[in-house]
C-alpha positions in Angstrom: 76.4 98.6 123.8 77.0 100.3 127.2 76.4 104.1 127.1 79.5 105.7 125.7 80.0 109.2 124.5 80.4 109.3 120.7 83.4 111.6 121.3 85.3 108.5 122.4 85.0 106.7 119.1 83.8 109.2 116.5 86.6 111.7 115.7 86.9 114.6 113.4 84.3 116.3 111.1 80.9 114.8 111.4 80.0 116.5 108.1 81.5 113.4 106.4 78.8 111.1 107.8 76.2 113.8 107.0 77.2 113.8 103.4 76.9 110.0 103.3 73.4 110.1 104.8 72.3 112.8 102.4 73.5 110.7 99.5 71.6 107.7 100.8 68.4 109.8 101.0 68.9 111.1 97.5 69.6 107.6 96.1 72.7 108.6 94.1 75.6 106.4 93.1 79.2 106.9 91.9 79.2 108.8 88.6 75.7 110.2 89.0 75.9 112.5 92.0 73.8 115.6 92.7 76.6 117.1 94.9 80.1 118.2 94.1 81.8 116.0 96.8 84.1 113.1 96.4 83.9 110.8 99.3 86.6 108.2 100.1 86.5 105.3 102.6 89.9 104.5 104.1 90.4 101.1 105.7 93.7 100.4 107.4 95.2 97.0 108.3 95.7 95.4 111.7 95.7 91.6 111.3 92.9 90.1 113.4 92.1 93.6 114.7 90.5 94.0 111.4 87.5 92.2 113.0 86.6 95.6 114.5 86.6 97.2 111.0 84.7 94.3 109.5 82.0 94.9 112.0 81.9 98.6 111.1 81.6 97.7 107.4 78.8 95.4 108.1 76.9 98.3 109.8 77.6 100.7 107.0 76.4 98.1 104.5 73.3 97.4 106.6 72.6 101.2 106.6 72.6 101.3 102.8 75.8 103.4 102.6 77.8 101.4 100.1 76.7 103.4 97.1 77.4 106.6 99.0 81.2 106.2 98.6 83.1 107.2 95.5 86.3 105.1 96.2 87.7 102.8 98.8 91.3 102.6 99.9 92.5 99.5 101.7 95.7 98.0 103.0 96.5 94.6 104.4 93.3 93.2 106.1 91.6 96.4 105.1 92.1 95.5 101.4 90.3 92.2 101.8 87.5 93.8 103.9 87.2 96.6 101.3 86.8 94.1 98.5 84.0 92.3 100.4 82.3 95.6 101.2 82.2 96.7 97.6 81.0 93.3 96.3 78.2 92.9 98.7 79.8 90.5 101.1 80.4 92.7 104.2 78.3 90.4 106.4 80.1 87.3 105.3 83.5 89.1 105.8 82.5 90.0 109.4 81.4 86.4 110.1 84.6 85.0 108.7 86.8 86.5 111.4 85.4 84.4 114.3 84.2 81.5 112.2 87.0 80.9 109.7 90.1 82.9 110.7 90.2 82.3 114.4 92.1 79.2 114.0 95.7 78.0 114.2 95.4 76.9 110.6 95.4 80.6 109.7 97.8 82.0 112.4 100.2 79.9 114.5 103.2 81.4 116.1 104.7 77.9 116.5 105.4 78.1 112.7 107.9 81.0 113.3 111.3 79.8 112.3 110.0 77.0 110.1 109.4 77.1 106.3 105.7 77.6 106.9 104.4 81.1 107.4 103.0 82.2 110.7 100.1 83.9 108.9 98.8 81.6 106.1 97.4 83.8 103.4 96.7 80.7 101.3 94.0 79.8 103.9 92.4 83.2 103.6 92.5 83.4 99.8 91.7 79.9 98.9 89.9 78.2 101.8 87.9 81.1 103.1 87.4 83.5 100.2 87.4 80.7 97.6 85.3 78.1 99.4 83.7 78.8 102.8 82.6 82.4 102.2 83.3 83.0 98.5 84.3 86.5 97.5 82.8 87.8 94.2 86.2 88.0 92.7 85.0 88.7 89.2 83.3 91.9 90.4 86.6 93.4 91.5 87.6 96.1 89.1 84.0 96.5 88.0 82.4 97.9 91.1 80.9 101.4 90.8 83.3 102.7 93.4 86.9 101.4 92.8 89.0 99.6 95.3 92.5 101.1 95.6 94.9 98.7 97.2 98.0 100.1 99.0 101.2 98.1 99.3 104.8 98.8 100.3 107.6 98.5 97.7 110.5 96.7 99.3 113.0 98.5 97.1 112.6 101.9 98.8 109.9 101.2 101.5 107.5 103.6 99.9 103.7 103.1 99.6 102.0 102.8 96.3 98.5 102.2 95.0 98.6 98.9 93.0 97.4 99.1 89.4 96.7 96.9 86.4 94.6 94.2 87.9 92.5 92.8 85.1 91.9 89.2 86.2 91.0 87.2 89.3 94.6 86.0 89.5 95.7 89.6 89.4 93.4 90.6 92.2 94.4 87.6 94.3 98.1 88.5 93.9 97.5 92.2 94.6 95.5 91.5 97.8 98.3 89.2 98.9 100.9 91.9 98.1 99.0 94.4 100.2 98.8 92.0 103.1 102.3 90.4 103.1 103.3 91.0 106.7 107.1 91.0 107.0 108.6 87.9 108.7 105.1 86.4 109.3 103.4 85.7 106.0 106.3 84.5 103.9 108.4 86.4 101.4 107.4 89.6 99.6 104.9 89.2 96.8 106.0 89.9 93.3 103.6 92.0 91.2 104.1 94.4 88.3 107.9 93.9 88.3 108.3 94.9 92.0 108.3 93.1 95.3 105.7 94.1 97.8 104.9 93.8 101.5 102.0 95.0 103.7 100.8 98.4 102.8 100.5 99.3 106.4 104.3 99.2 106.8 104.8 102.4 104.9 101.3 103.9 105.2 99.1 102.8 108.1 96.2 104.9 107.0 95.8 106.2 103.4 94.0 109.5 104.4 96.6 111.8 102.9 96.7 109.7 99.8 92.9 110.0 99.4 93.1 113.8 99.8 95.9 114.0 97.2 93.7 111.9 94.9 91.0 114.5 95.0 88.8 113.4 97.9 86.9 116.2 99.5 85.5 114.0 102.4 87.3 111.0 103.9 85.9 108.5 106.4 88.5 106.4 108.2 87.7 103.1 110.0 90.1 102.4 112.8 90.9 99.0 114.3 92.4 100.6 117.5 90.5 102.4 120.2 91.6 105.7 121.7 93.2 103.8 124.7 95.2 101.7 122.3 97.0 104.4 120.4 100.4 105.8 121.1 100.8 109.4 120.1 104.6 109.3 120.3 105.7 108.1 116.9 109.4 108.4 117.9 109.2 106.1 120.9 111.6 103.2 121.1 111.4 100.3 118.7 109.8 97.1 119.7 111.7 93.8 119.5 109.8 92.9 116.2 110.6 96.3 114.7 114.3 95.9 115.7 114.3 92.5 114.0 112.9 94.1 110.8 115.5 96.8 110.9 118.3 94.2 111.0 116.8 92.5 107.9 116.0 95.7 106.0 117.4 99.0 107.4 114.5 101.4 108.1 111.7 98.8 107.8 111.3 98.4 111.6 111.2 102.2 112.0 108.4 102.4 109.6 106.4 99.5 111.0 105.6 101.1 114.3 102.0 99.9 114.5 100.0 101.8 117.1 102.6 104.6 117.3 102.4 105.6 113.7 98.7 104.9 113.6 98.2 107.4 116.4 100.4 109.9 114.6 98.4 109.6 111.4 95.1 110.1 113.3 96.2 113.6 114.1 95.4 114.4 110.5 91.8 113.8 111.4 91.6 115.4 114.8 93.7 118.5 114.1 91.8 120.9 111.8 95.0 123.0 111.4 97.2 120.0 110.3 99.4 121.1 107.4 98.6 118.0 105.4 94.9 118.4 105.6 94.1 121.3 103.4 90.4 122.0 102.8 89.4 118.3 103.1 86.8 117.0 105.6 88.0 114.0 107.6 86.2 111.7 110.1 87.2 108.5 111.8 85.3 105.8 113.6 87.1 103.6 116.1 85.9 100.8 118.4 84.1 102.2 121.4 85.8 99.7 123.7 88.4 97.0 123.6 87.8 93.3 123.0 91.1 92.6 124.7 92.8 91.1 121.6 95.8 91.7 119.4 96.7 91.4 115.8 97.5 87.7 116.0 94.6 86.7 118.3 92.7 83.5 117.3 90.3 83.3 120.2 86.9 83.2 118.5 85.1 84.7 121.5 87.3 87.8 121.6 87.4 88.1 117.9 83.6 87.8 117.7 83.3 90.4 120.4 85.5 92.7 118.3 83.1 92.3 115.3 80.1 93.2 117.5 81.9 96.2 119.0 82.8 97.5 115.6 79.3 97.1 114.3 77.8 98.8 117.3 80.4 101.6 117.2 79.6 102.4 113.5 75.9 102.2 114.1 76.1 104.5 117.1 78.3 107.0 115.1 75.6 107.1 112.4 72.9 107.6 115.0 74.8 110.4 116.7 75.1 112.4 113.4 71.4 111.7 112.5 70.2 112.9 115.9 
């Protein structure tokens, strides 16, 4: 990776990475720690931008840091990536982005307005995670660090952590619920007596949720670089957001993508943020852009995003260890 200052992609309190590395050196696991910390990993969604995060997770796995986390929060594509990370499939997940998901079988805007979803979650769940790069579904719910999936309740547009998954079918439905992109991936997903859409709609990054849950240290993986974040959360609505608002009043205002993502990031970068409290937060973002968006199916760009994410996380770890 070209020489880039870590300050451009490593944000917040570096103590978070230091604690992870100390735990790796001590060889401790969830439930048997020698420190008093509770470390959460937060993985947001972003469609195919999740390739950046998948690369980061591959680097964290390669560095032996999976056992260093006490819990993982995931929404949308971050939920699927978190599941792979906790079950030992981070490398396969990263490879799936350019090899299996960069295809119009998965994402095809020409299906908009037809009865077929633009984003085919069936392809992801059954063809990719069921056949091409099988996910260890039976391990979900049994991993040392739990996976906490975040989804948005369509009744009041609030984010919730999904609960009660006891079978493979439950986990498949919960992951679908967390990733059900409004307008693009079909109707909301019914689970637990409610109807759900993408968790990122109401809560792009579950940092505050992790802190409320008792985390003392939170590492956030970002699928947007500093040059792709809009700090003004009140900027005008996009066409897509206005369309959502016509369907469900308030939904478009919530689904502000990079604007709300950038606003949430202030919880990491502002030590005096009122929602932060005594917690330690750090975030790793891509060091540069691969020139792709959430619906990109160009395997070259997507593969580049995976490499950028991997190199960014590796460089962040090296910067803290130095």
